[in-house]
Backbone of each chain as ProteinMPNN parsed JSONL, in Angstrom:
{"seq_chain_A": "QQQVKQSPQSLIVQKGGISIINCAYENTAFDYFPWYQQFPGKGPALLIAIRPDVSEKKEGRFTISFNKSAKQFSLHIMDSQPGDSATYFCAATSTGYSTLTFGKGTMLLVSP", "coords_chain_A": {"N_chain_A": [[5.347, 169.591, 132.993], [5.683, 166.739, 134.854], [8.291, 164.982, 136.337], [10.671, 162.116, 135.223], [11.428, 159.49, 136.789], [14.119, 157.612, 136.911], [15.868, 154.164, 137.606], [18.502, 151.795, 137.64], [21.173, 154.126, 138.734], [23.69, 153.261, 137.825], [24.879, 150.466, 136.128], [26.205, 147.122, 135.903], [26.756, 144.263, 134.109], [27.122, 140.997, 133.143], [28.512, 139.252, 130.5], [25.972, 138.066, 128.264], [24.15, 138.371, 129.661], [20.851, 139.745, 131.408], [20.184, 142.63, 131.163], [18.63, 145.284, 133.25], [16.344, 147.838, 133.196], [14.711, 150.583, 134.722], [12.117, 153.065, 135.162], [9.593, 155.238, 136.281], [6.578, 157.136, 136.116], [4.854, 159.993, 136.869], [2.559, 161.383, 135.306], [0.08, 161.192, 134.127], [-1.243, 162.045, 131.64], [0.582, 160.98, 130.29], [1.97, 159.619, 127.154], [3.532, 158.61, 125.672], [6.386, 156.748, 125.052], [9.676, 156.437, 124.906], [12.99, 155.106, 124.213], [16.431, 156.562, 124.587], [19.699, 155.702, 123.447], [23.256, 156.421, 124.428], [26.41, 156.516, 123.48], [29.601, 157.212, 124.849], [30.724, 160.201, 124.623], [28.917, 160.804, 122.503], [26.195, 162.025, 120.834], [22.63, 161.089, 122.155], [20.699, 158.59, 120.734], [17.495, 157.539, 119.209], [16.468, 154.386, 120.64], [14.395, 152.254, 120.846], [10.774, 152.619, 120.909], [7.69, 152.995, 122.854], [3.826, 153.065, 123.12], [1.214, 153.227, 125.091], [-0.913, 151.593, 124.458], [-0.252, 149.09, 123.924], [1.163, 146.236, 126.194], [3.876, 145.264, 125.784], [6.829, 145.813, 123.912], [8.86, 144.318, 121.192], [12.156, 144.824, 119.994], [14.681, 143.257, 118.427], [16.976, 142.381, 120.51], [16.181, 143.82, 122.249], [13.578, 144.806, 124.73], [10.605, 146.799, 125.359], [8.777, 146.727, 128.583], [5.93, 147.704, 129.652], [3.743, 148.776, 132.105], [0.772, 150.074, 132.888], [-1.35, 150.587, 134.92], [0.527, 150.691, 137.154], [2.091, 153.188, 136.167], [4.647, 152.293, 135.192], [7.606, 151.394, 133.427], [9.844, 149.609, 131.781], [13.098, 148.855, 130.61], [14.347, 145.894, 128.704], [17.121, 144.357, 128.16], [18.433, 141.62, 126.296], [20.717, 139.107, 126.688], [22.961, 140.496, 126.937], [25.693, 142.626, 125.376], [29.385, 143.469, 125.433], [29.063, 145.456, 123.396], [26.824, 147.096, 123.918], [27.52, 148.411, 125.915], [26.555, 151.68, 127.498], [25.029, 154.755, 128.085], [21.868, 154.647, 128.919], [18.496, 156.584, 128.483], [15.337, 156.633, 129.869], [12.185, 158.157, 128.464], [9.83, 160.517, 128.188], [6.221, 161.92, 127.226], [3.814, 163.679, 126.229], [1.034, 163.673, 123.537], [-0.078, 166.052, 123.386], [2.105, 167.462, 124.026], [5.248, 169.556, 123.659], [7.377, 168.645, 123.931], [9.818, 166.49, 125.293], [10.085, 164.622, 128.053], [13.058, 163.809, 130.354], [14.345, 160.743, 131.995], [17.085, 160.306, 134.381], [19.162, 159.088, 133.51], [20.893, 155.899, 132.873], [24.011, 154.57, 133.612], [25.452, 151.885, 131.61], [27.252, 149.131, 132.133], [28.457, 146.214, 130.401], [30.33, 143.497, 130.954], [33.203, 141.635, 129.844]], "CA_chain_A": [[5.664, 168.579, 132.688], [6.595, 166.477, 135.904], [9.492, 164.181, 135.835], [10.32, 160.505, 135.034], [12.098, 158.634, 137.885], [14.967, 156.324, 136.229], [16.891, 153.178, 138.355], [19.456, 152.681, 138.715], [21.783, 155.25, 138.113], [24.454, 152.814, 136.845], [24.425, 149.43, 136.41], [27.187, 146.214, 135.311], [26.068, 142.66, 133.521], [28.093, 140.126, 132.744], [28.022, 139.235, 129.213], [25.098, 137.051, 128.101], [23.109, 138.463, 131.261], [19.972, 140.437, 131.211], [19.91, 143.904, 131.758], [17.024, 145.978, 133.269], [16.434, 149.579, 133.673], [13.428, 150.977, 135.273], [11.301, 154.28, 134.828], [8.176, 155.743, 136.768], [6.352, 158.86, 135.944], [3.774, 160.577, 137.496], [1.621, 162.325, 134.846], [-1.085, 160.364, 133.358], [-1.394, 162.239, 130.53], [1.987, 160.763, 129.117], [1.237, 158.362, 126.109], [4.404, 157.887, 124.585], [7.498, 156.345, 126.153], [11.059, 156.235, 124.27], [14.333, 154.915, 125.061], [17.35, 156.86, 124.232], [20.965, 155.125, 123.604], [24.247, 157.647, 124.203], [27.841, 156.223, 123.868], [30.666, 158.014, 125.002], [31.101, 161.539, 123.543], [28.251, 161.199, 121.349], [24.522, 162.31, 120.86], [21.809, 160.167, 122.269], [19.643, 158.23, 119.403], [16.428, 156.8, 119.741], [16.473, 153.054, 120.595], [13.238, 151.707, 121.22], [9.457, 153.517, 121.988], [6.394, 152.126, 123.344], [2.556, 153.473, 123.648], [0.513, 152.742, 126.069], [-1.952, 150.705, 124.13], [0.309, 147.466, 123.918], [2.371, 146.417, 127.221], [5.512, 145.093, 125.37], [6.934, 146.144, 122.376], [10.26, 143.702, 121.002], [13.247, 144.707, 119.029], [15.838, 142.167, 118.372], [17.882, 141.968, 121.925], [15.795, 145.239, 123.615], [12.309, 144.657, 124.98], [10.255, 147.598, 126.498], [7.841, 146.512, 129.113], [4.507, 148.941, 130.227], [2.368, 148.947, 133.435], [0.143, 151.767, 132.981], [-1.601, 150.864, 136.262], [1.57, 151.135, 137.935], [2.778, 154.477, 135.734], [5.717, 152.493, 135.575], [7.893, 151.022, 132.149], [11.034, 149.149, 131.707], [14.049, 148.336, 129.413], [14.949, 144.811, 129.212], [18.304, 144.038, 127.009], [18.355, 140.238, 126.625], [21.945, 138.167, 125.754], [23.817, 141.871, 126.809], [27.031, 142.352, 124.878], [29.753, 144.43, 125.793], [28.972, 146.663, 122.793], [25.649, 147.544, 124.667], [27.632, 149.658, 127.029], [26.56, 153.008, 127.047], [24.012, 155.609, 128.906], [20.486, 154.731, 128.389], [17.793, 157.173, 129.023], [13.99, 156.909, 129.289], [11.938, 159.562, 128.283], [8.09, 160.559, 128.189], [5.794, 162.757, 126.693], [1.734, 163.299, 125.828], [0.823, 163.671, 122.421], [-0.387, 167.502, 123.259], [3.329, 168.033, 124.497], [6.045, 169.846, 122.409], [8.485, 168.097, 124.364], [10.259, 165.218, 126.036], [10.568, 164.727, 129.541], [13.904, 162.77, 130.188], [14.83, 160.362, 133.298], [18.723, 160.96, 134.76], [20.078, 157.905, 132.446], [21.331, 154.758, 133.586], [25.302, 153.865, 132.744], [25.092, 150.301, 131.595], [28.659, 148.26, 131.642], [28.536, 145.11, 129.98], [31.765, 142.823, 131.012], [33.554, 140.679, 128.533]], "C_chain_A": [[5.888, 167.706, 133.973], [7.836, 165.451, 135.321], [9.045, 162.548, 135.925], [11.677, 160.187, 136.151], [13.148, 157.59, 137.186], [15.906, 155.357, 137.452], [17.042, 152.144, 137.55], [20.052, 153.398, 137.644], [22.887, 154.394, 137.409], [24.422, 151.057, 137.232], [25.686, 148.203, 135.249], [26.435, 144.755, 135.458], [27.163, 142.264, 132.9], [27.37, 139.772, 131.027], [27.274, 138.071, 128.601], [23.995, 137.465, 129.001], [22.008, 139.256, 130.543], [19.954, 141.818, 131.684], [18.921, 144.611, 131.912], [16.773, 147.042, 134.212], [15.047, 149.692, 133.728], [13.071, 152.206, 135.146], [9.924, 154.019, 135.307], [7.865, 157.342, 136.518], [5.543, 158.798, 136.684], [2.334, 161.186, 136.4], [1.155, 161.332, 133.834], [-1.347, 160.946, 132.013], [-0.551, 161.996, 129.527], [1.24, 159.59, 128.183], [2.061, 157.991, 125.148], [5.756, 158.131, 125.512], [9.012, 156.054, 125.377], [12.04, 156.369, 125.244], [15.46, 155.304, 123.919], [18.984, 155.905, 124.633], [22.033, 156.175, 123.385], [25.389, 156.421, 124.556], [28.412, 157.269, 123.999], [30.911, 159.156, 124.3], [30.258, 161.729, 122.466], [26.71, 161.424, 121.83], [23.969, 160.993, 121.09], [21.245, 159.74, 120.963], [18.419, 157.264, 119.778], [16.688, 155.114, 119.195], [15.057, 152.427, 120.242], [11.836, 152.66, 121.939], [8.228, 152.836, 121.934], [4.97, 153.052, 123.303], [1.809, 152.839, 124.099], [-0.84, 151.681, 125.814], [-1.571, 149.567, 123.753], [1.175, 147.739, 125.684], [3.657, 145.951, 126.891], [5.727, 145.46, 123.997], [8.876, 145.191, 122.423], [10.877, 144.156, 119.788], [14.424, 144.149, 118.729], [15.932, 141.963, 119.96], [16.931, 142.815, 122.989], [14.35, 144.921, 123.252], [11.697, 145.87, 126.204], [8.875, 146.821, 127.152], [6.582, 147.624, 129.78], [3.723, 148.569, 131.181], [1.772, 150.261, 133.882], [-0.737, 151.889, 134.445], [-0.505, 151.473, 137.193], [2.467, 152.346, 137.479], [4.522, 153.691, 135.781], [6.423, 151.452, 134.112], [9.437, 150.636, 132.284], [11.612, 148.676, 130.241], [14.608, 147.149, 129.477], [16.013, 144.405, 127.82], [18.635, 142.514, 127.211], [19.892, 140.056, 126.295], [22.688, 139.704, 125.838], [25.338, 141.439, 126.274], [27.765, 143.344, 125.446], [29.833, 146.06, 124.72], [27.394, 147.648, 122.926], [26.227, 148.348, 126.052], [27.676, 150.729, 126.685], [25.486, 153.417, 128.704], [22.9, 155.505, 128.375], [19.389, 155.84, 129.213], [16.312, 156.886, 128.592], [13.327, 158.005, 129.35], [10.424, 159.354, 128.337], [7.31, 161.581, 127.923], [4.108, 162.427, 126.413], [2.174, 164.042, 123.987], [0.291, 165.172, 122.082], [0.817, 168.336, 123.839], [4.065, 168.828, 123.039], [7.181, 169.236, 122.642], [8.839, 167.372, 124.746], [10.539, 165.612, 127.403], [11.832, 163.705, 129.683], [13.883, 162.538, 131.638], [16.663, 160.775, 132.848], [19.665, 160.089, 133.933], [20.683, 156.716, 133.395], [22.582, 154.548, 132.786], [25.302, 152.362, 132.863], [26.557, 150.018, 131.413], [28.338, 146.861, 131.436], [30.485, 144.39, 129.742], [31.695, 141.831, 130.343], [33.476, 138.798, 129.423]], "O_chain_A": [[6.856, 168.326, 134.412], [8.164, 165.255, 134.151], [8.046, 161.938, 136.304], [12.759, 160.774, 136.104], [12.589, 156.519, 136.949], [16.647, 156.013, 138.183], [16.163, 151.6, 136.881], [19.84, 153.459, 136.433], [23.1, 154.786, 136.262], [24.055, 150.539, 138.287], [25.922, 148.462, 134.069], [25.813, 144.26, 136.399], [27.98, 142.934, 132.269], [26.244, 139.958, 130.566], [27.938, 137.052, 128.405], [22.945, 136.822, 129.012], [22.078, 139.472, 129.333], [19.612, 141.963, 132.857], [18.164, 144.765, 130.954], [16.901, 147.16, 135.431], [14.267, 149.084, 132.994], [14.126, 152.792, 134.902], [9.21, 153.063, 135.004], [8.562, 158.348, 136.654], [5.288, 157.754, 137.283], [1.214, 161.35, 136.885], [1.8, 160.814, 132.923], [-1.732, 160.119, 131.186], [-0.599, 162.406, 128.367], [0.253, 158.903, 128.447], [1.796, 157.351, 124.13], [6.114, 159.04, 126.261], [9.248, 154.858, 125.548], [12.197, 157.014, 126.282], [15.567, 154.781, 122.81], [19.319, 155.543, 125.761], [21.949, 156.859, 122.365], [25.351, 155.639, 125.506], [28.01, 158.295, 123.45], [31.395, 158.979, 123.182], [30.519, 162.532, 121.57], [26.194, 161.087, 122.896], [24.415, 159.964, 120.582], [21.314, 160.559, 120.047], [18.509, 156.344, 120.591], [16.95, 154.667, 118.077], [14.864, 152.163, 119.055], [11.811, 153.206, 123.042], [7.847, 152.167, 120.973], [5.342, 154.188, 123.598], [1.576, 151.739, 123.598], [-1.547, 151.149, 126.67], [-2.41, 148.851, 123.208], [1.589, 148.774, 126.206], [4.581, 146.201, 127.666], [4.886, 145.402, 123.1], [9.764, 145.34, 123.263], [10.355, 143.984, 118.687], [15.355, 144.942, 118.872], [15.016, 141.422, 120.58], [16.884, 142.609, 124.202], [13.882, 144.784, 122.121], [12.032, 145.96, 127.385], [8.012, 146.366, 126.402], [7.042, 148.372, 130.643], [2.815, 147.828, 130.804], [2.047, 151.106, 134.734], [-0.849, 152.959, 135.045], [-0.624, 152.513, 137.84], [3.458, 152.629, 138.152], [5.474, 154.303, 136.265], [5.579, 150.649, 133.716], [10.188, 151.392, 132.899], [11.037, 148.31, 129.216], [15.496, 147.084, 130.327], [15.601, 144.21, 126.677], [19.107, 142.181, 128.298], [20.356, 140.936, 125.57], [23.02, 140.15, 124.74], [25.984, 140.427, 126.544], [27.116, 144.219, 126.019], [30.308, 147.167, 124.972], [27.022, 148.587, 122.223], [25.542, 148.774, 126.982], [28.456, 151.129, 125.82], [25.289, 152.827, 129.766], [22.69, 156.16, 127.354], [19.443, 155.928, 130.44], [15.954, 156.859, 127.415], [13.667, 158.883, 130.142], [9.875, 158.264, 128.496], [7.76, 162.546, 128.541], [3.455, 161.383, 126.398], [3.155, 164.616, 123.514], [0.189, 165.578, 120.924], [0.732, 169.534, 124.107], [3.689, 168.777, 121.868], [8.039, 169.186, 121.761], [7.779, 166.758, 124.866], [11.078, 166.643, 127.804], [11.648, 162.65, 129.075], [13.605, 163.398, 132.473], [17.243, 161.202, 131.849], [20.837, 160.41, 133.732], [20.848, 156.843, 134.609], [22.519, 154.37, 131.57], [25.186, 151.72, 133.907], [27.133, 150.66, 130.535], [27.898, 146.28, 132.428], [31.383, 144.617, 128.931], [30.697, 141.147, 130.111], [33.689, 137.789, 128.752]]}, "seq_chain_B": "DGGITQSPKYLFRKEGQNVTLSCEQNLNHDAMYWYRQDPGQGLRLIYYSQIVNDFQKGDIAEGYSVSREKKESFPLTVTSAQKNPTAFYLCASSSAGGGWETQYFGPGTRLLVL", "coords_chain_B": {"N_chain_B": [[24.74, 163.097, 103.127], [22.957, 163.52, 105.501], [22.14, 164.93, 108.453], [22.792, 166.58, 111.859], [25.011, 168.987, 112.657], [27.4, 170.107, 115.214], [29.027, 172.63, 116.34], [31.609, 174.588, 117.584], [33.683, 171.151, 118.505], [34.954, 171.335, 121.19], [34.955, 173.806, 123.604], [36.212, 176.813, 124.847], [35.455, 179.107, 127.497], [36.198, 182.445, 128.947], [35.93, 183.962, 131.941], [33.075, 186.343, 132.273], [32.882, 186.305, 129.682], [30.701, 185.898, 126.712], [29.952, 183.329, 125.013], [29.531, 181.298, 121.502], [27.283, 178.597, 120.356], [27.625, 176.692, 117.683], [24.633, 175.125, 115.857], [23.675, 173.26, 113.139], [21.354, 171.628, 110.896], [20.234, 169.237, 108.262], [18.245, 167.942, 107.888], [15.609, 169.139, 107.193], [14.004, 169.629, 108.802], [11.614, 170.929, 111.377], [11.601, 171.463, 113.816], [13.452, 172.22, 116.404], [15.942, 171.653, 119.231], [17.764, 172.583, 122.49], [19.854, 171.01, 124.445], [21.142, 170.783, 127.83], [23.918, 168.47, 129.263], [24.832, 167.266, 132.436], [26.966, 165.084, 134.444], [25.119, 162.501, 135.589], [22.601, 163.947, 135.365], [20.817, 163.757, 133.399], [19.202, 164.169, 130.675], [18.888, 167.998, 130.045], [16.58, 170.603, 129.264], [16.977, 173.488, 127.458], [16.457, 175.73, 125.354], [13.766, 175.591, 122.884], [12.222, 175.511, 119.683], [10.105, 175.539, 117.515], [9.324, 176.592, 115.072], [10.828, 178.681, 112.33], [11.762, 181.9, 113.324], [10.64, 181.802, 115.987], [10.685, 180.605, 119.381], [10.92, 178.745, 122.571], [11.371, 179.067, 125.91], [13.146, 176.265, 127.921], [13.708, 174.266, 130.58], [15.966, 175.154, 131.819], [16.619, 178.09, 130.96], [17.765, 180.116, 131.851], [20.499, 182.494, 131.382], [20.908, 181.58, 129.169], [21.077, 182.151, 125.463], [19.083, 182.328, 122.593], [18.375, 182.25, 118.937], [16.23, 181.746, 115.835], [16.743, 182.327, 113.28], [16.575, 180.985, 110.615], [15.677, 178.063, 108.809], [17.493, 175.929, 108.89], [19.571, 176.487, 111.218], [20.093, 176.968, 114.645], [21.853, 178.671, 116.984], [22.903, 178.778, 119.714], [23.863, 180.923, 122.677], [25.633, 181.087, 125.138], [25.696, 182.936, 128.082], [27.313, 185.821, 129.83], [26.081, 185.625, 132.114], [25.542, 182.958, 132.705], [26.624, 181.175, 135.398], [27.527, 178.706, 136.041], [28.582, 177.078, 133.561], [29.847, 175.19, 132.441], [29.549, 172.125, 130.882], [28.15, 169.331, 128.808], [26.975, 170.208, 125.945], [23.887, 169.338, 123.877], [22.691, 169.728, 120.778], [19.708, 168.779, 119.074], [17.02, 167.911, 116.652], [13.927, 167.563, 115.067], [11.358, 166.193, 112.889], [8.761, 167.541, 113.084], [7.223, 169.393, 115.56], [6.199, 167.89, 117.61], [6.485, 166.71, 120.776], [6.63, 163.592, 120.777], [7.697, 163.125, 118.185], [10.697, 161.557, 116.624], [13.706, 162.522, 117.728], [16.823, 163.328, 116.593], [20.106, 164.218, 117.503], [22.571, 166.051, 117.787], [26.562, 165.813, 117.622], [27.343, 166.833, 119.949], [29.068, 169.607, 121.963], [31.481, 170.435, 123.871], [31.781, 172.124, 126.63], [34.067, 174.531, 128.643], [34.872, 176.084, 131.025], [37.719, 178.604, 131.591]], "CA_chain_B": [[25.158, 162.848, 104.196], [21.87, 164.178, 106.183], [22.216, 164.994, 109.969], [22.994, 167.355, 112.605], [26.45, 168.942, 113.175], [27.366, 170.77, 116.112], [30.49, 173.1, 116.471], [33.122, 173.589, 117.71], [33.372, 170.038, 119.614], [35.169, 172.052, 122.447], [34.957, 175.601, 123.525], [36.859, 177.241, 126.285], [35.106, 180.451, 127.919], [36.584, 182.944, 129.858], [34.767, 184.799, 132.967], [32.738, 186.907, 131.802], [32.752, 186.118, 128.445], [29.42, 185.364, 125.957], [30.252, 182.087, 123.871], [27.936, 180.787, 120.673], [27.787, 177.403, 120.124], [26.745, 176.569, 116.417], [23.916, 173.693, 115.432], [23.158, 173.154, 111.868], [20.994, 170.652, 110.477], [20.226, 169.432, 106.839], [17.248, 166.998, 107.647], [14.259, 169.624, 106.632], [13.28, 169.475, 110.323], [11.004, 172.266, 111.391], [11.773, 171.72, 114.968], [14.965, 172.235, 116.813], [16.159, 171.919, 120.547], [19.198, 172.525, 122.714], [20.002, 170.582, 125.845], [22.397, 170.576, 128.937], [24.277, 167.314, 129.692], [25.67, 166.727, 133.075], [26.744, 163.719, 134.874], [24.143, 161.905, 136.963], [21.678, 164.837, 135.532], [20.271, 163.662, 132.281], [19.057, 165.7, 129.841], [17.657, 168.971, 130.487], [15.74, 171.45, 128.06], [17.351, 174.607, 127.879], [15.315, 176.144, 124.65], [13.389, 174.612, 121.705], [12.194, 176.205, 118.835], [9.232, 174.724, 116.506], [9.471, 177.132, 113.541], [11.431, 179.903, 112.197], [11.516, 182.962, 114.0], [9.809, 181.317, 117.508], [11.409, 179.704, 120.276], [10.448, 178.877, 123.676], [12.374, 178.814, 127.031], [12.725, 175.179, 128.453], [13.792, 174.412, 132.195], [16.782, 175.885, 132.247], [16.76, 178.687, 129.886], [18.395, 181.573, 132.407], [21.621, 182.373, 131.151], [21.004, 181.184, 127.534], [19.862, 182.86, 124.634], [19.074, 181.549, 121.142], [18.044, 182.495, 117.723], [15.977, 180.943, 115.067], [16.435, 182.968, 111.784], [16.727, 179.916, 109.623], [15.273, 176.536, 109.048], [18.712, 174.993, 109.258], [20.163, 176.944, 112.065], [19.525, 177.166, 115.662], [22.384, 178.914, 117.696], [23.088, 178.635, 121.329], [24.734, 181.555, 122.852], [26.103, 180.942, 126.334], [26.051, 184.464, 128.286], [27.832, 185.475, 131.396], [25.452, 185.594, 133.333], [25.457, 181.62, 133.379], [27.338, 180.822, 136.263], [28.016, 177.231, 135.901], [28.124, 176.897, 131.891], [30.669, 173.747, 132.293], [28.725, 170.958, 130.768], [27.921, 168.666, 127.418], [25.566, 170.741, 125.164], [23.382, 168.789, 122.59], [21.171, 169.975, 119.889], [18.429, 168.231, 118.421], [16.177, 168.116, 115.889], [12.756, 166.828, 114.796], [10.48, 166.683, 111.856], [7.406, 168.427, 113.373], [7.17, 169.89, 117.036], [5.52, 167.281, 119.064], [7.218, 165.48, 121.774], [6.284, 162.244, 119.949], [8.493, 162.675, 117.211], [11.811, 161.38, 116.955], [14.726, 163.386, 118.271], [18.076, 163.516, 116.334], [20.79, 164.469, 118.279], [24.303, 166.259, 117.136], [27.703, 165.159, 118.491], [27.587, 167.723, 121.127], [29.831, 170.647, 122.519], [31.937, 170.243, 125.652], [32.132, 173.476, 127.176], [34.766, 174.417, 129.696], [35.335, 177.482, 131.747], [38.752, 179.046, 131.929]], "C_chain_B": [[23.771, 163.48, 105.148], [22.051, 163.991, 107.796], [22.498, 166.427, 110.553], [24.602, 167.672, 112.911], [26.515, 170.288, 114.009], [29.084, 171.733, 115.996], [30.679, 174.289, 117.367], [32.448, 172.298, 118.964], [33.65, 170.207, 120.997], [35.285, 173.458, 122.558], [35.511, 175.999, 125.36], [36.222, 179.181, 126.458], [35.973, 180.832, 129.128], [35.663, 183.903, 130.528], [34.65, 186.122, 132.392], [32.345, 187.526, 130.236], [31.379, 185.791, 127.605], [30.524, 184.224, 124.841], [28.99, 181.763, 122.987], [28.344, 179.454, 120.148], [26.615, 177.267, 118.765], [25.705, 174.835, 116.312], [23.178, 174.085, 113.99], [22.605, 171.712, 111.783], [20.434, 170.426, 108.836], [19.185, 168.707, 106.708], [15.964, 167.594, 107.318], [13.397, 169.667, 107.887], [12.758, 170.953, 110.403], [11.376, 172.571, 113.182], [13.073, 171.471, 115.801], [15.108, 172.655, 118.485], [17.857, 171.75, 120.948], [18.821, 172.219, 124.364], [21.3, 170.59, 126.412], [22.262, 168.984, 129.352], [24.938, 167.42, 130.769], [25.679, 165.711, 133.773], [25.658, 163.657, 136.023], [22.561, 163.049, 136.668], [20.409, 164.755, 134.661], [20.369, 164.299, 131.478], [18.104, 166.936, 129.98], [17.757, 170.253, 129.311], [16.339, 172.794, 128.217], [16.298, 175.618, 126.83], [14.91, 175.098, 123.625], [12.746, 175.657, 120.864], [11.382, 175.283, 117.563], [9.003, 175.453, 115.094], [10.479, 178.342, 113.858], [10.803, 181.041, 113.091], [11.016, 183.058, 115.35], [10.681, 180.232, 118.231], [10.846, 179.873, 121.606], [11.578, 178.179, 124.685], [11.891, 177.051, 127.556], [12.937, 175.023, 129.911], [14.634, 175.166, 132.63], [17.307, 176.861, 131.524], [17.803, 180.173, 130.359], [20.331, 181.347, 132.064], [22.263, 182.067, 130.019], [20.14, 182.145, 126.604], [20.086, 182.288, 123.1], [18.48, 182.235, 120.053], [17.515, 181.77, 116.79], [15.852, 181.849, 113.708], [16.323, 182.025, 110.147], [16.37, 179.133, 109.887], [16.19, 175.566, 109.674], [19.334, 174.994, 110.299], [19.75, 177.335, 113.265], [21.095, 177.334, 116.683], [22.271, 179.059, 118.954], [24.203, 179.562, 121.768], [24.872, 181.312, 124.556], [26.365, 182.416, 127.198], [26.634, 184.633, 129.536], [27.329, 185.558, 132.497], [24.785, 184.074, 133.91], [26.584, 181.306, 134.117], [28.41, 179.339, 136.582], [27.968, 176.833, 134.681], [29.431, 175.582, 131.759], [29.623, 172.835, 132.223], [28.633, 170.36, 129.134], [26.764, 169.656, 126.755], [25.06, 169.93, 123.827], [22.368, 169.292, 121.735], [20.865, 168.622, 119.567], [17.56, 168.705, 117.169], [14.862, 167.173, 115.337], [11.926, 167.126, 113.865], [9.375, 167.543, 112.398], [8.065, 168.862, 115.085], [6.664, 169.327, 118.224], [6.59, 166.07, 119.577], [7.265, 163.887, 121.417], [7.238, 162.05, 118.951], [9.856, 162.72, 117.421], [12.858, 162.431, 116.951], [15.829, 162.922, 117.56], [18.866, 164.386, 116.692], [21.978, 164.786, 117.522], [25.183, 165.471, 117.834], [27.973, 165.807, 119.768], [28.789, 168.677, 120.919], [29.986, 170.29, 123.836], [32.357, 171.64, 125.363], [33.113, 173.702, 128.342], [35.235, 175.76, 129.843], [36.921, 177.609, 132.022], [39.094, 179.631, 133.473]], "O_chain_B": [[24.333, 164.496, 105.557], [22.088, 162.857, 108.274], [22.444, 167.395, 109.794], [25.357, 166.795, 113.331], [25.919, 171.32, 113.697], [30.103, 171.221, 115.531], [29.69, 174.869, 117.816], [31.513, 172.299, 119.765], [33.045, 169.63, 121.901], [35.685, 174.186, 121.65], [35.247, 175.591, 126.491], [36.506, 180.146, 125.748], [36.389, 180.084, 130.013], [34.799, 184.546, 129.933], [35.567, 186.881, 132.076], [31.833, 188.559, 129.804], [30.814, 185.024, 128.385], [31.53, 184.464, 124.173], [27.82, 181.848, 123.36], [29.429, 179.191, 119.631], [25.416, 177.539, 118.713], [26.111, 173.723, 116.651], [22.344, 174.972, 113.805], [23.124, 170.76, 112.366], [20.217, 171.449, 108.187], [18.832, 168.558, 105.538], [15.059, 166.783, 107.118], [12.169, 169.736, 107.854], [13.209, 171.917, 109.785], [11.402, 173.696, 113.683], [13.626, 170.375, 115.721], [14.584, 173.653, 118.978], [18.786, 171.22, 120.337], [18.045, 172.746, 125.161], [22.353, 170.456, 125.789], [21.247, 168.351, 129.642], [26.073, 167.764, 130.439], [24.59, 165.162, 133.944], [25.412, 164.408, 136.967], [21.619, 163.046, 137.46], [19.334, 165.316, 134.876], [21.335, 165.033, 131.271], [16.874, 166.9, 130.019], [18.744, 170.674, 128.708], [16.135, 173.272, 129.333], [15.399, 176.246, 127.39], [15.475, 174.016, 123.468], [12.72, 176.78, 121.367], [11.975, 174.499, 116.822], [8.529, 174.855, 114.127], [10.846, 178.83, 114.926], [9.636, 181.09, 113.481], [10.921, 184.15, 115.91], [11.222, 179.247, 117.729], [10.319, 180.945, 121.903], [12.34, 177.234, 124.481], [10.735, 176.632, 127.589], [12.224, 175.777, 130.573], [14.432, 175.867, 133.622], [18.509, 176.73, 131.293], [18.365, 180.976, 129.614], [21.107, 180.445, 132.381], [23.456, 182.131, 129.723], [19.053, 182.691, 126.793], [21.153, 181.898, 122.626], [17.843, 183.163, 120.552], [18.251, 180.803, 116.596], [14.745, 181.979, 113.185], [16.071, 182.398, 109.001], [16.409, 178.865, 111.088], [15.973, 174.729, 110.55], [19.797, 173.927, 110.701], [18.881, 178.202, 113.17], [21.545, 176.286, 117.145], [21.232, 179.629, 119.287], [25.358, 179.289, 121.44], [23.793, 181.454, 125.132], [27.385, 183.013, 126.854], [26.539, 183.726, 130.363], [27.85, 185.573, 133.612], [24.029, 183.856, 134.857], [27.62, 181.143, 133.473], [29.505, 179.12, 137.103], [27.086, 175.983, 134.568], [29.731, 175.242, 130.614], [28.85, 172.641, 133.161], [29.116, 171.087, 128.266], [25.65, 169.695, 127.278], [25.773, 169.894, 122.824], [21.186, 169.232, 122.071], [21.544, 167.608, 119.73], [17.519, 169.888, 116.83], [15.052, 165.959, 115.262], [11.592, 168.31, 113.809], [9.283, 168.547, 111.693], [9.178, 168.603, 115.544], [6.601, 169.794, 119.361], [7.168, 165.099, 119.09], [8.08, 163.139, 121.956], [7.664, 160.91, 118.762], [10.373, 163.568, 118.148], [12.794, 163.257, 116.04], [15.992, 161.747, 117.891], [18.577, 165.525, 116.323], [22.432, 163.99, 116.7], [24.801, 164.56, 118.568], [28.773, 165.338, 120.577], [29.46, 168.616, 119.889], [29.159, 169.963, 124.687], [32.953, 172.166, 124.424], [32.919, 172.851, 129.21], [35.846, 176.43, 129.01], [37.421, 176.701, 132.688], [40.213, 180.077, 133.73]]}, "name": "protein", "num_of_chains": 2, "seq": "QQQVKQSPQSLIVQKGGISIINCAYENTAFDYFPWYQQFPGKGPALLIAIRPDVSEKKEGRFTISFNKSAKQFSLHIMDSQPGDSATYFCAATSTGYSTLTFGKGTMLLVSPDGGITQSPKYLFRKEGQNVTLSCEQNLNHDAMYWYRQDPGQGLRLIYYSQIVNDFQKGDIAEGYSVSREKKESFPLTVTSAQKNPTAFYLCASSSAGGGWETQYFGPGTRLLVL"}
């Protein structure tokens, strides 16, 4: 499996603002793209995921946008809150694979 | 409560010593995984197991060993061959062995070298 490139490495957003984290991949076989959220000292937890048959998926304040032709996907956090401060990992895999390939993570700080 | 437990929370290793990190799950999941997390490096896969008595190397298996004698347990041994073991170690499980299955993570073990 090839890598998933995630940016930015860190992000500071004011409360109420929009947080945007981007990921790009190379492997065209990838067909499942989850995002995991990790709070300090804890294990990550699945936040939201998308398959490439749709261009967008929304769950509450969290939206994944997917651009198949550009091989990019992004996480948007609307109305960002201090409680959203965490590290976010994008990941990718294929139906035929046994494992996930993770990006290097984005540390988000939402200032009050 | 169903979930994944890892112990200990902190572990100290002396030079030349092997140490074992525990991972137990009561989710009845078939697949289990070990990741290493370093600042700015994301989650790197060490080993994974899709079924009892079988496991595969991940991207950074050198200096580590595992066993899967029971469905619920997947201990990781950090051997003396691992020259830079200081890291946060995360265990995860999923119901089946496909990458698209949601992975559930434990709280992690932080390993420090004395």
